[in-house]
C-alpha positions as CSV (number, residue, x, y, z in Angstrom):
1,M,-1.6,2.5,16.6
2,S,-2.1,6.1,15.9
3,D,-4.4,7.1,13.1
4,H,-1.4,9.0,11.6
5,T,0.9,5.9,11.4
6,T,2.9,5.5,8.2
7,L,5.0,2.6,6.9
8,R,8.1,4.7,7.8
9,D,6.9,5.0,11.4
10,L,6.5,1.2,11.6
11,W,10.0,0.7,10.1
12,E,11.7,3.3,12.3
13,S,10.1,1.9,15.4
14,G,11.3,-1.6,14.5
15,R,7.8,-3.0,14.4
16,L,7.7,-3.9,10.7
17,K,8.5,-7.6,10.2
18,Q,10.7,-8.4,7.2
19,P,10.6,-4.8,6.0
20,E,12.4,-5.3,2.7
21,E,10.0,-8.1,1.5
22,F,6.9,-6.4,2.9
23,L,7.6,-3.2,1.1
24,R,8.4,-5.0,-2.1
25,Q,5.0,-6.6,-2.0
26,V,3.3,-3.2,-1.3
27,W,5.4,-1.6,-4.0
28,V,4.1,-4.2,-6.6
29,R,0.5,-3.5,-5.7
30,L,1.0,0.2,-5.7
31,R,2.6,0.1,-9.1
32,D,-0.3,-2.0,-10.5
33,C,-2.8,0.6,-9.2
34,E,-0.8,3.4,-10.7
35,K,-0.8,1.7,-14.1
36,L,-4.6,1.6,-14.0
37,F,-5.5,4.9,-12.3
38,G,-2.4,7.1,-12.2
39,P,-0.7,8.5,-9.0
40,S,-1.7,6.3,-6.0
41,C,-1.0,6.0,-2.3
42,V,-0.9,3.5,0.5
43,C,-2.5,3.7,3.9
44,V,-1.7,1.2,6.7
45,G,-4.3,-0.7,8.7
46,L,-4.5,0.3,12.4
47,T,-5.4,-3.0,14.0
48,G,-2.7,-5.3,15.2
49,S,0.9,-4.6,16.3
50,G,2.2,-3.2,13.0
51,A,4.5,-6.2,12.3
52,S,2.7,-7.1,9.1
53,P,-0.1,-4.5,8.8
54,N,-2.9,-4.7,6.3
55,Y,-2.7,-1.9,3.8
56,R,-5.0,-0.1,1.4
57,V,-3.8,1.0,-2.1
58,Q,-5.9,3.7,-3.8
59,P,-5.6,6.4,-6.5
60,I,-4.8,9.8,-5.1
61,K,-7.4,11.5,-7.2
62,K,-11.0,10.4,-7.7
63,V,-11.5,8.1,-10.7
64,D,-14.5,8.9,-12.7
65,F,-16.2,6.1,-14.7
66,P,-18.4,7.0,-17.6
67,E,-22.1,6.7,-17.1
68,P,-23.4,3.3,-18.2
69,K,-25.2,3.5,-21.6
70,D,-26.2,-0.2,-21.7
71,G,-25.7,-3.4,-19.8
72,R,-22.2,-4.0,-21.2
73,W,-20.6,-1.1,-19.3
74,L,-20.3,-3.1,-16.0
75,A,-18.9,-6.2,-17.7
76,E,-16.4,-4.1,-19.7
77,N,-15.3,-2.1,-16.7
78,Q,-15.8,-4.6,-13.9
79,Y,-12.1,-5.3,-13.3
80,E,-11.2,-1.6,-12.9
81,Y,-14.3,-1.0,-10.8
82,L,-13.6,-3.9,-8.4
83,A,-9.9,-3.0,-8.2
84,L,-10.9,0.5,-7.1
85,R,-13.6,-0.6,-4.7
86,N,-11.6,-3.5,-3.1
87,C,-8.0,-2.3,-2.8
88,A,-7.1,-3.5,0.7
89,Y,-4.5,-6.3,1.2
90,S,-3.5,-8.6,3.9
91,G,-0.1,-7.7,5.3
92,V,0.7,-11.4,5.7
93,S,-0.4,-13.0,2.5
94,H,-0.7,-9.8,0.4
95,T,-4.0,-11.1,-1.0
96,R,-7.1,-8.8,-1.3
97,K,-9.2,-8.4,1.8
98,L,-12.9,-8.6,1.6
99,S,-13.7,-7.3,5.1
100,G,-12.6,-4.5,7.4
101,L,-12.6,-1.9,4.7
102,G,-14.2,0.9,6.8
103,R,-12.4,4.2,6.9
104,E,-11.9,3.9,10.7
105,N,-9.5,1.0,10.1
106,W,-7.0,2.9,8.1
107,S,-4.3,5.6,8.8
108,K,-5.2,9.1,7.8
109,I,-1.7,9.6,6.4
110,A,-0.8,7.9,3.1
111,N,2.6,7.0,1.6
112,T,3.1,7.8,-2.1
113,F,5.0,5.7,-4.6
114,G,8.1,7.9,-4.3
115,E,8.0,7.6,-0.5
116,I,7.8,3.8,-0.7
117,E,10.7,3.7,-3.2
118,Q,12.8,6.0,-0.9
119,L,12.1,3.9,2.1
120,R,13.0,0.7,0.2
121,R,16.4,2.3,-0.8
122,E,17.1,3.2,2.9
123,I,16.3,-0.3,4.1
124,R,18.5,-1.9,1.4
125,A,21.3,0.6,2.3
126,K,21.1,-0.3,6.0
127,K,21.4,-4.0,5.2
128,R,24.7,-3.4,3.4
129,P,27.9,-3.9,5.4
130,S,29.6,-0.6,6.3
131,K,32.8,0.2,4.3
132,A,34.0,2.5,7.1
133,G,35.5,-0.4,9.1
134,A,37.2,-2.1,6.1
135,A,41.0,-2.0,6.1
């Protein structure tokens, strides 16, 4: 796949398997990231056919953590730190990935929350029967 591949590209090309459910799962993880860090985005993994691509969810802006003042800082902020550092998911199981996190494995173009919502609306609309043929 091109290093500029987006979720829309995969859907429009017909490669994305079960697009409605896949994008629902992506949307949930993106929403969770936004709750923690504010505006976030999704990049697709470039390996494989694109049927169920791995994806990476990350904040759009850099998240600054306070400087540690004592040993408690890491324990208190461990969840947020790990969520930011390990934000890649399997496209099949939607569980966190622990390998293949290098920059070269991900598209250079990201989808935002609004773009994912729009794509989900379009997919749902295409699944509805057309009223034009109704008598």
